C-alpha positions in Angstrom: 1.7 43.2 -37.0 4.6 43.9 -34.8 5.3 43.4 -31.1 6.6 46.6 -29.6 6.2 48.4 -33.1 2.6 48.0 -33.8 -0.3 46.5 -32.2 -1.2 42.8 -32.8 -4.3 42.6 -34.8 -6.4 40.4 -32.9 -9.1 38.9 -34.9 -12.8 39.1 -34.5 -14.7 35.8 -33.6 -17.7 37.0 -35.8 -15.4 37.8 -38.6 -13.6 34.5 -38.7 -17.1 32.7 -38.5 -18.2 34.6 -41.5 -15.1 33.3 -43.5 -13.7 29.9 -44.7 -13.6 28.8 -40.9 -17.2 29.1 -40.6 -18.0 26.8 -43.5 -15.4 24.3 -42.2 -17.2 24.2 -39.0 -20.4 23.6 -40.7 -18.9 20.5 -42.2 -17.6 19.3 -38.7 -21.2 19.2 -37.4 -21.6 15.7 -39.1 -18.3 14.6 -37.8 -19.4 15.6 -34.3 -22.8 13.9 -34.6 -21.0 10.7 -35.8 -18.6 10.8 -32.8 -21.7 11.0 -30.5 -23.0 7.8 -32.2 -19.6 6.0 -32.0 -19.3 6.8 -28.2 -22.9 5.8 -27.4 -22.1 2.3 -29.1 -18.9 1.9 -27.2 -20.7 2.7 -24.0 -23.0 0.0 -24.8 -20.2 -2.5 -25.6 -18.8 -1.7 -22.0 -22.1 -2.3 -20.5 -22.6 -5.6 -22.2 -19.1 -6.6 -21.1 -19.6 -5.6 -17.4 -21.7 -8.5 -16.3 -19.4 -11.2 -17.9 -16.5 -9.6 -16.5 -18.0 -9.4 -13.0 -18.9 -13.2 -13.1 -15.5 -14.0 -14.3 -13.9 -12.1 -11.5 -16.0 -13.5 -9.1 -15.1 -17.1 -10.0 -11.4 -16.3 -9.7 -9.6 -17.8 -6.6 -8.2 -14.3 -5.6 -9.0 -11.8 -2.8 -12.3 -9.8 -2.8 -10.4 -6.6 -2.8 -8.4 -7.6 -5.8 -11.7 -8.5 -7.6 -13.2 -5.0 -6.9 -10.2 -3.0 -7.9 -9.9 -5.1 -11.1 -13.5 -4.5 -12.0 -13.3 -0.8 -11.2 -10.1 -0.5 -13.2 -11.8 -2.2 -16.2 -14.7 0.1 -16.1 -12.5 3.1 -15.8 -10.5 1.9 -18.8 -13.8 1.1 -20.7 -15.1 4.6 -20.0 -12.1 6.3 -21.4 -12.2 4.2 -24.6 -15.9 4.9 -24.9 -15.0 8.6 -25.0 -12.3 8.4 -27.5 -14.4 9.4 -30.6 -15.6 12.5 -28.8 -12.1 13.3 -27.7 -10.8 13.0 -31.4 -13.7 15.2 -32.8 -13.1 17.8 -30.0 -9.3 18.0 -30.9 -10.1 18.3 -34.7 -12.4 21.2 -34.1 -10.0 23.0 -31.5 -7.0 22.6 -33.8 -9.0 24.1 -36.8 -10.2 27.2 -34.8 -6.8 27.9 -33.2 -5.0 27.5 -36.5 -7.5 30.1 -37.9 -7.0 32.5 -35.1 -3.2 32.0 -35.3 -3.2 32.5 -39.1 -5.2 35.9 -38.6 -2.3 37.2 -36.2 0.5 36.1 -38.4 1.4 33.2 -36.0 1.6 29.5 -36.1 -0.4 27.1 -34.1 0.2 23.3 -33.2 -1.9 21.2 -30.9 0.8 18.6 -29.9 4.1 19.8 -28.8 7.1 19.3 -26.4 8.4 21.5 -23.4 11.2 22.8 -25.4 13.8 25.3 -24.1 11.6 27.5 -22.4 10.3 24.7 -20.1 13.8 23.7 -19.5 14.6 27.3 -18.5 11.5 27.5 -16.2 12.2 24.3 -14.7 16.1 24.9 -14.2 15.4 28.4 -12.4 12.5 27.1 -10.4 9.8 29.0 -12.0 7.8 25.7 -11.9 7.3 23.2 -9.2 8.9 19.8 -9.4 6.9 17.1 -11.3 6.8 13.4 -11.9 4.8 13.6 -15.1 4.5 16.4 -17.6 2.6 17.1 -20.7 2.2 19.9 -23.2 -0.2 21.2 -25.8 -1.3 24.6 -27.6 2.0 25.7 -28.9 1.8 29.3 -30.6 5.0 30.6 -32.3 6.1 33.4 -34.5 8.3 36.5 -34.8 6.0 39.5 -35.0 8.0 42.6 -35.4 11.0 40.5 -35.6 10.8 39.5 -31.9 10.7 35.8 -31.1 7.4 34.8 -29.4 6.4 31.2 -28.2 3.6 30.2 -25.8 2.7 26.7 -24.7 0.7 25.2 -22.1 2.2 22.9 -19.6 0.4 20.3 -17.2 2.7 19.0 -14.5 1.5 16.3 -12.0 3.0 14.8 -8.9 2.4 11.3 -7.7 1.2 11.2 -4.2 0.2 8.8 -1.6 0.9 5.0 -1.5 -0.8 1.6 -2.3 -4.5 1.9 -3.3 -4.2 5.7 -2.2 -1.7 6.7 -4.8 -2.8 9.3 -7.2 -1.7 11.9 -9.8 -2.1 15.5 -8.4 -1.8 18.6 -10.7 0.9 21.0 -9.3 0.9 23.5 -12.2 -1.3 24.0 -15.3 -0.9 27.1 -17.2 1.1 28.9 -20.1 4.8 29.3 -20.4 5.6 32.3 -22.6 8.9 33.3 -24.1 9.3 36.9 -25.4 12.5 37.9 -27.3 14.0 41.3 -26.9 16.0 43.2 -29.5 18.6 43.9 -26.9 20.5 40.8 -25.4 20.9 40.3 -21.5 24.4 39.5 -20.4 23.1 38.7 -17.0 20.4 36.4 -15.5 17.7 37.9 -13.4 14.9 36.0 -11.9 11.7 37.5 -10.5 10.5 34.8 -8.0 7.6 34.9 -5.9 8.0 36.6 -2.6 9.1 34.2 0.0 9.8 31.3 -2.7 13.3 30.9 -1.8 13.4 30.8 2.0 15.9 28.7 4.3 14.8 26.4 7.1 13.8 29.3 9.3 11.6 30.9 6.7 13.9 33.7 6.0 14.8 34.8 2.5 18.0 33.5 1.1 20.5 36.0 0.1 22.0 33.8 -2.5 20.6 30.9 -4.6 22.2 28.4 -7.1 19.9 27.8 -10.1 20.7 26.6 -13.6 24.4 26.3 -12.7 24.7 30.1 -11.7 24.8 31.7 -8.4 22.3 34.6 -8.1 22.3 37.2 -5.5 19.2 38.7 -3.8 18.7 42.4 -4.9 16.8 45.1 -2.9 14.2 47.0 -5.1 13.0 50.6 -4.3 9.3 49.8 -5.1 7.4 48.7 -2.2 4.5 47.2 -4.1 7.1 45.2 -6.2 8.6 43.7 -3.0 5.4 42.5 -1.9 5.1 40.3 -4.8 8.4 39.4 -6.0 12.0 38.8 -4.8 14.7 39.6 -7.3 17.8 37.4 -7.7 20.5 38.3 -10.3 24.0 37.9 -11.4 24.3 41.5 -12.1 22.4 44.2 -10.1 23.3 47.0 -12.4 21.5 45.4 -15.5 18.8 44.1 -13.5 18.1 47.6 -12.1 17.8 48.6 -15.9 15.8 45.6 -16.9 13.2 45.7 -14.2 11.3 48.6 -15.1 8.2 49.6 -12.6 6.1 49.4 -15.6 7.1 45.9 -16.4 6.2 44.8 -12.9 2.6 46.7 -13.3 2.0 44.8 -16.6 2.9 41.6 -14.9 0.8 42.0 -11.8 -2.1 43.0 -14.1 -1.8 39.9 -16.1 -1.9 38.0 -12.8 -5.1 39.7 -11.7 -6.8 39.1 -15.0 -6.4 35.3 -14.4 -7.9 35.0 -11.0 -6.0 32.9 -8.4 -2.9 32.7 -10.8 0.8 33.3 -9.7 3.1 34.6 -12.2 7.1 34.4 -12.1 9.5 35.6 -14.9 13.1 35.0 -16.0 15.5 37.3 -17.9 18.0 35.4 -19.6 19.9 35.5 -23.1 17.8 38.1 -24.6 14.5 36.3 -23.7 11.9 36.9 -21.0 10.2 33.8 -19.9 7.0 34.1 -18.0 5.0 31.3 -16.3 1.4 31.7 -15.2 -0.9 29.4 -13.5 -3.7 30.1 -15.4 -5.5 26.8 -15.7 -6.4 25.1 -18.9 -6.7 27.6 -21.7 -7.4 28.0 -25.4 -10.1 25.3 -25.3 -11.9 26.5 -28.3 -13.4 23.1 -29.4 -16.3 21.2 -28.0 -19.0 18.7 -28.9 -21.6 21.5 -29.0 -21.3 23.3 -32.3 -23.6 26.1 -31.0 -20.7 27.0 -28.6 -18.1 27.4 -31.3 -18.4 31.2 -31.7 -18.2 31.8 -27.8 -15.4 29.4 -27.4 -13.4 31.1 -30.1 -14.1 34.6 -28.6 -12.8 33.2 -25.2 -9.6 31.9 -26.7 -9.0 35.2 -28.8 -9.4 37.1 -25.5 -7.0 34.9 -23.4 -4.4 35.2 -26.1 -4.8 38.9 -26.3 -4.1 39.3 -22.6 -0.9 37.5 -22.9 0.0 38.9 -26.4 -0.5 42.5 -24.7 2.1 41.6 -22.3 4.5 41.0 -25.0 3.6 44.1 -26.8 3.9 46.2 -23.6 7.2 44.9 -22.5 8.8 45.4 -25.9 7.3 49.0 -26.1 8.9 49.8 -22.8 12.3 48.4 -23.9 12.4 50.1 -27.1 11.5 53.5 -25.4 14.2 52.9 -22.9 16.9 52.3 -25.7 15.9 55.2 -27.6 15.8 57.6 -24.4 
C-alpha cells in the first residue's frame, strides 16, 4: 500500500467478519448482554434513591429553585452513571473493529488521543473556531508509501449563556487530517473559507497575521475556486505551484460527500493539514451485535473518502514534480 504510488487497499467488511475479527465479535455478544444487565441494575438503583433524595431535599431549609436544580442534577448524574457499562462495552467493540480495519490498511488505530501538532496548527491558523473545551478520539496513523498520514477527530465546545442558562455548545466536530508530501514547502499557504477573514465592514482582508506570520491575500485564476476559498500565503510563487486546480476539485468533492461540511486547508512544513466539519465519524461499535457489519462498512467508507484525498493529492504532486 502506498499513498500516491499504489492505491490503498481498503478492506471489505464481509472479509473482516469472516476472519478473526468475526470470532472476537461473537465473544463480545456476552459482554454486551452483561453490560445491558449492569445498566438496568444501575437504573433501578437510581430509581430507588430518587424518592429518599427528593424527601431529603424537601426538608432542607433552602430555596425551592435550588431543590429542583439539585434533584435534576442528581438525576442527570445518576443517568450517566447507569449508562457507564454500556459505554464501556461499545468502546471495547468500536476499538476492536477499528483496530482490525487499520491493520488491514497497514495503519495504526487508537481510540483515545490528544490534539497533537496538527490541532495546534489548525488552531493557530484559524482553520478551527475558538473553543472553551476540546476533546479528541479516533487516531489513525501511518506512513503508507513513505508519506506521513494522521487523522483524528476533534470535538470543540463553547460555553454560552449565564446562570441557569449556561450550556456547552458544539462549535466543531469532525476530522483533522495531516498528509505528508515528499517535497517540503518553504512558504505557508492557507486555504480559508471565502469571507472568513473580513474586516469590520465585511470586506476581505488583504493581509492576516496567523501563527506568528503575515500572510497576504492572493488572487487565483479559477472562478469556482474563489467562490469557495480565499488564499493567503507568504510566497505567491510557491502557492501558485502548490494549489493545483485538481487539488481544489478533490477538496470540494470531499466536502460534497459529507453533506453540510466545510473544508479548509493549510500547506506548511511539508504537510497539508485539512479540517472537515464531518460530524461524529468512525462509530463502528454499538450495543446491537446485528449492526456490527453495517457499522464496520460505514467506517471503512468514511475512511476511504478521506484516504482517497491523501492518495489523490500525492499523486498530483508526484506527477507535477516529474513533469
